[in-house]
TORLUM-58517 format. One record per residue (C-alpha): residue number from 1; residue in one letter; x, y, z. Coordinates in Angstrom, 1 decimal. Example, Ala and Ser with C-alpha at 12.3 -4.5 7.8 and 13.67 -1.06 7.14 Angstrom:
BEGIN
> i, aa, X, Y, Z
> 1, A, 12.3, -4.5, 7.8;
> 2, S, 13.7, -1.1, 7.1;
END
This chain:
BEGIN
> i, aa, X, Y, Z
> 1, X, -39.7, 55.3, 28.9;
> 2, X, -39.1, 55.6, 24.6;
> 3, X, -35.1, 55.2, 25.7;
> 4, X, -34.0, 53.1, 22.4;
> 5, X, -32.1, 50.8, 25.5;
> 6, X, -35.6, 50.6, 27.8;
> 7, X, -38.0, 50.2, 24.6;
> 8, X, -36.0, 48.8, 21.8;
> 9, X, -37.4, 49.7, 18.3;
> 10, X, -35.4, 48.4, 15.3;
> 11, X, -37.1, 50.0, 12.7;
> 12, X, -38.7, 53.4, 13.4;
> 13, X, -40.0, 55.8, 10.7;
> 14, X, -40.3, 59.5, 8.9;
> 15, X, -43.7, 59.3, 9.8;
> 16, X, -46.2, 57.6, 12.1;
> 17, X, -49.3, 59.1, 13.0;
> 18, X, -51.6, 57.8, 15.8;
> 19, X, -55.1, 56.9, 14.7;
> 20, X, -58.1, 56.6, 17.7;
> 21, X, -60.5, 54.6, 16.7;
> 22, X, -62.7, 52.3, 18.9;
> 23, X, -64.1, 53.9, 21.2;
> 24, X, -64.2, 56.8, 18.5;
> 25, X, -67.0, 55.4, 17.0;
> 26, X, -69.8, 55.4, 18.0;
> 27, X, -72.3, 56.6, 22.0;
> 28, X, -73.2, 54.9, 24.5;
> 29, X, -74.7, 57.2, 26.0;
> 30, X, -75.6, 59.8, 23.5;
> 31, X, -72.1, 61.7, 23.6;
> 32, X, -69.2, 61.6, 22.2;
> 33, X, -68.1, 64.8, 20.4;
> 34, X, -64.8, 65.2, 21.1;
> 35, X, -63.6, 62.0, 19.4;
> 36, X, -63.7, 60.6, 16.4;
> 37, X, -62.1, 60.8, 12.9;
> 38, X, -60.9, 62.9, 9.9;
> 39, X, -60.8, 63.5, 6.4;
> 40, X, -57.6, 61.5, 4.9;
> 41, X, -56.4, 64.7, 3.0;
> 42, X, -56.0, 66.1, 6.3;
> 43, X, -53.1, 63.6, 7.5;
> 44, X, -51.9, 64.0, 3.6;
> 45, X, -52.0, 67.0, 4.0;
> 46, X, -49.7, 67.9, 7.3;
> 47, X, -47.0, 64.4, 6.7;
> 48, X, -46.3, 66.7, 3.0;
> 49, X, -46.1, 69.8, 5.0;
> 50, X, -43.6, 68.2, 7.2;
> 51, X, -41.8, 66.7, 4.2;
> 52, X, -41.5, 70.7, 2.6;
> 53, X, -39.7, 71.1, 6.3;
> 54, X, -38.1, 68.4, 6.5;
> 55, X, -37.1, 66.7, 3.2;
> 56, X, -38.7, 63.3, 1.5;
> 57, X, -40.7, 60.7, 3.8;
> 58, X, -39.9, 58.1, 2.8;
> 59, X, -41.6, 55.9, 5.8;
> 60, X, -44.9, 56.3, 7.3;
> 61, X, -46.0, 54.1, 10.1;
> 62, X, -50.0, 54.2, 11.7;
> 63, X, -50.3, 53.3, 14.9;
> 64, X, -54.0, 52.0, 16.2;
> 65, X, -55.2, 49.3, 18.3;
> 66, X, -55.8, 45.2, 17.8;
> 67, X, -58.4, 44.3, 15.3;
> 68, X, -58.7, 41.3, 16.7;
> 69, X, -57.6, 38.9, 19.5;
> 70, X, -58.0, 39.6, 23.2;
> 71, X, -56.2, 42.1, 23.8;
> 72, X, -59.3, 44.5, 22.1;
> 73, X, -60.1, 46.3, 24.2;
> 74, X, -64.2, 45.8, 25.9;
> 75, X, -65.0, 48.8, 24.7;
> 76, X, -64.3, 48.6, 20.8;
> 77, X, -66.3, 45.2, 20.9;
> 78, X, -68.1, 45.9, 17.7;
> 79, X, -66.3, 47.9, 16.0;
> 80, X, -63.4, 46.6, 14.5;
> 81, X, -64.6, 46.2, 11.8;
> 82, X, -65.2, 49.2, 10.9;
> 83, X, -61.5, 50.7, 12.6;
> 84, X, -60.1, 47.8, 10.0;
> 85, X, -61.5, 49.6, 7.3;
> 86, X, -61.1, 53.1, 8.2;
> 87, X, -56.8, 51.8, 8.9;
> 88, X, -56.4, 50.2, 5.3;
> 89, X, -58.0, 52.9, 3.6;
> 90, X, -56.2, 55.6, 4.9;
> 91, X, -53.0, 53.5, 4.8;
> 92, X, -54.1, 53.3, 0.8;
> 93, X, -54.6, 57.2, 0.6;
> 94, X, -51.4, 57.2, 2.5;
> 95, X, -49.7, 54.8, 0.0;
> 96, X, -50.8, 56.9, -3.6;
> 97, X, -49.2, 60.4, -2.1;
> 98, X, -46.5, 59.3, -1.6;
> 99, X, -46.6, 56.1, -3.7;
> 100, X, -41.7, 55.9, -2.9;
> 101, X, -42.7, 55.6, 0.6;
> 102, X, -42.7, 52.0, 3.0;
> 103, X, -46.1, 53.0, 4.8;
> 104, X, -47.3, 50.4, 7.8;
> 105, X, -49.8, 49.6, 10.0;
> 106, X, -48.6, 48.6, 13.7;
> 107, X, -51.4, 47.3, 15.6;
> 108, X, -49.9, 44.0, 17.0;
> 109, X, -51.4, 42.0, 19.9;
> 110, X, -48.2, 41.6, 21.0;
> 111, X, -46.7, 44.8, 20.5;
> 112, X, -47.2, 46.7, 23.9;
> 113, X, -48.3, 50.6, 25.0;
> 114, X, -44.7, 51.8, 25.7;
> 115, X, -43.5, 50.9, 22.2;
> 116, X, -46.5, 52.7, 20.6;
> 117, X, -45.1, 55.8, 22.8;
> 118, X, -42.2, 55.4, 21.5;
> 119, X, -42.7, 54.9, 17.7;
> 120, X, -44.5, 58.5, 18.4;
> 121, X, -41.0, 59.9, 19.7;
> 122, X, -38.7, 58.5, 18.0;
> 123, X, -41.1, 59.5, 14.3;
> 124, X, -37.7, 61.0, 12.9;
> 125, X, -39.6, 64.1, 11.1;
> 126, X, -43.1, 63.9, 12.3;
> 127, X, -45.9, 62.6, 14.1;
> 128, X, -49.5, 63.7, 13.8;
> 129, X, -51.8, 62.2, 16.8;
> 130, X, -55.4, 62.8, 16.6;
> 131, X, -58.1, 62.7, 19.6;
> 132, X, -56.3, 61.0, 22.1;
> 133, X, -54.5, 61.7, 25.9;
> 134, X, -52.3, 59.8, 24.8;
> 135, X, -50.4, 62.1, 22.6;
> 136, X, -49.0, 65.3, 23.7;
> 137, X, -46.3, 63.8, 25.1;
> 138, X, -44.4, 62.3, 22.7;
> 139, X, -45.4, 64.9, 20.8;
> 140, X, -43.0, 67.3, 22.9;
> 141, X, -40.9, 64.6, 22.8;
> 142, X, -40.7, 63.2, 19.3;
> 143, X, -37.1, 64.0, 16.8;
> 144, X, -39.1, 65.8, 14.2;
> 145, X, -42.6, 68.3, 13.7;
> 146, X, -45.4, 67.0, 16.7;
> 147, X, -48.6, 67.9, 15.1;
> 148, X, -52.2, 68.0, 18.1;
> 149, X, -55.7, 67.8, 17.1;
> 150, X, -56.6, 70.9, 18.8;
> 151, X, -58.5, 70.2, 21.7;
> 152, X, -61.8, 71.6, 21.9;
> 153, X, -63.0, 73.9, 24.6;
> 154, X, -61.8, 74.8, 27.6;
> 155, X, -59.5, 72.0, 28.2;
> 156, X, -56.2, 71.3, 27.9;
> 157, X, -54.9, 74.6, 27.9;
> 158, X, -51.4, 73.7, 28.9;
> 159, X, -51.7, 72.0, 25.5;
> 160, X, -51.9, 75.8, 23.9;
> 161, X, -49.3, 77.0, 25.4;
> 162, X, -46.9, 74.9, 24.1;
> 163, X, -48.0, 75.3, 21.2;
> 164, X, -47.2, 79.1, 21.2;
> 165, X, -43.8, 77.9, 22.6;
> 166, X, -42.4, 74.9, 21.0;
> 167, X, -42.0, 75.6, 17.1;
> 168, X, -42.6, 72.2, 16.2;
> 169, X, -45.5, 71.4, 18.5;
> 170, X, -48.4, 71.9, 17.0;
> 171, X, -51.9, 72.3, 16.4;
> 172, X, -54.2, 71.7, 13.3;
> 173, X, -57.7, 71.9, 12.8;
> 174, X, -60.1, 69.8, 10.8;
> 175, X, -63.2, 68.6, 9.7;
> 176, X, -64.2, 65.5, 12.2;
> 177, X, -66.8, 63.2, 12.1;
> 178, X, -67.7, 62.0, 15.6;
> 179, X, -68.6, 58.9, 18.0;
> 180, X, -72.0, 60.7, 18.3;
> 181, X, -72.7, 61.0, 14.7;
> 182, X, -71.2, 57.2, 13.2;
> 183, X, -72.8, 55.6, 15.6;
> 184, X, -75.6, 56.5, 17.7;
> 185, X, -76.1, 53.3, 20.2;
> 186, X, -78.7, 55.9, 23.3;
> 187, X, -81.6, 57.2, 20.3;
> 188, X, -80.4, 54.2, 17.2;
> 189, X, -79.2, 56.4, 14.8;
> 190, X, -76.5, 54.8, 12.5;
> 191, X, -74.7, 55.9, 9.6;
> 192, X, -73.3, 52.9, 7.0;
> 193, X, -69.7, 51.3, 7.3;
> 194, X, -69.6, 52.5, 3.1;
> 195, X, -71.2, 56.4, 4.2;
> 196, X, -67.9, 56.5, 7.0;
> 197, X, -65.2, 55.5, 4.4;
> 198, X, -67.0, 57.4, 1.6;
> 199, X, -66.1, 60.8, 3.9;
> 200, X, -63.2, 59.9, 5.2;
> 201, X, -61.5, 59.5, 1.7;
> 202, X, -64.2, 62.5, 0.0;
> 203, X, -65.3, 64.8, 3.1;
> 204, X, -68.8, 64.6, 1.6;
> 205, X, -70.1, 67.7, 3.7;
> 206, X, -73.7, 65.9, 3.9;
> 207, X, -72.8, 62.5, 4.9;
> 208, X, -76.4, 60.2, 6.0;
> 209, X, -78.4, 64.2, 5.3;
> 210, X, -76.1, 65.8, 8.5;
> 211, X, -74.2, 69.0, 7.3;
> 212, X, -70.7, 68.8, 8.1;
> 213, X, -68.7, 72.5, 7.9;
> 214, X, -66.9, 72.8, 11.1;
> 215, X, -64.4, 71.0, 13.5;
> 216, X, -65.8, 69.3, 15.5;
> 217, X, -68.7, 68.1, 14.0;
> 218, X, -72.0, 68.8, 16.2;
> 219, X, -75.2, 66.9, 15.5;
> 220, X, -79.1, 68.4, 16.5;
> 221, X, -80.5, 65.3, 17.4;
> 222, X, -83.7, 63.4, 15.3;
> 223, X, -86.7, 64.9, 16.1;
END
């Protein structure tokens, strides 16, 4: 399905990051521990590692969902502003870390899911995916190294088995600020956007008086 004959992508990149935002930034029912955002440093470190193994990274693409327009998913409405802030802040962090690389965001409403999948598959040196069922298959097929966030608990055991079998399909762990902590619509708990941005930039272990020490991040209910 990602064949150039089926999904023609004329501007493939050395590195592709699939950035799940939107529904990873909130909890509507008091649960959402397994989706959220990572520190910018996580992506930078993984790309630096790939650059050591595969050579200089000259272009980086962030693939994410649209921030505006009719194609915004209904369950993402209300979180597009924060999604855009996080994506643009990551772009700036990547530009500082890779000053000579061309860095772009691909989330046009006109770009199909298949095109996004194809971008991950055709990443020439490295592709990184977080908390998403979208990722395992394109990462297995990617041309370079495929970094997948280590699944939580007993789910997705086949992903762990694949990582043992294929050298360039690798799992990573990282602290995560999850949707339950960012905005819990059931309890009214909410972090200011500025605190979320500060965390992805600096990984402060005490954002909003919540200790963040391991991945994934869980929070005891407020009394």
